[in-house]
Steps between C-alpha positions, in 0.01 A plus 500: 500500500285782367603818320314820583446665160487849651826492690671211312595350839507125544317368804542162663181394673411195693126451533406222736162337467430279798275195476450536125678605189368761262574557136614860448370606159575873504662769709523876488687758702316825570649761268483778760559303820751235398469322839154369405497173308179353359488124423230308312459123527377208294202463736351848459665651807680835529755575772657834586845507659688788660863430415662757728497623852298786638136585504243505224306768688766743379405409140125442521227546754460122520414266782741230386711325759855409424583146603800402706667357190558664166401179322138522619244687291356817652180448303352183351207492262428124503206524263602786277390271217343155488729230632485332159638817337869587493601862540679555168620855557506765765627857482495819701357827373766744384289796617372391840717291735201340673339360181580165338350284227487125450386275213401134528481198270118535470535842335418719799685820581453635853643808661546600861569829674652431841399848618133422439468129582778264597313179427249555218573618147356838410414371155521215255430416139505187287674480169302293255689229320 
């Protein structure tokens, strides 16, 4: 169960991972499009889920394909960070619905803009310890 902080609604999600299990370390609903759910994993991967029905083309000019099942990610970034790094936090921009940020256990912060590039971050920086 997850609570959307914007709408205060409780969601019940079942995320099936076939052939392997993943450790979910963070999740974030998009503050402007509450059907988009971002999930970070303990192996440096980021997955984007569309938790409703309908088309993303109405929301963005994106070439993302919705799967047949709501429990399949619409976008997977398998090497968002090194596989030895856990994604510690992820969050959506409050000003642009296509922008999100993620922070890993090695001190890197990366940010993506899905309108510019769906697979590569548009920037990154490392926080010194």
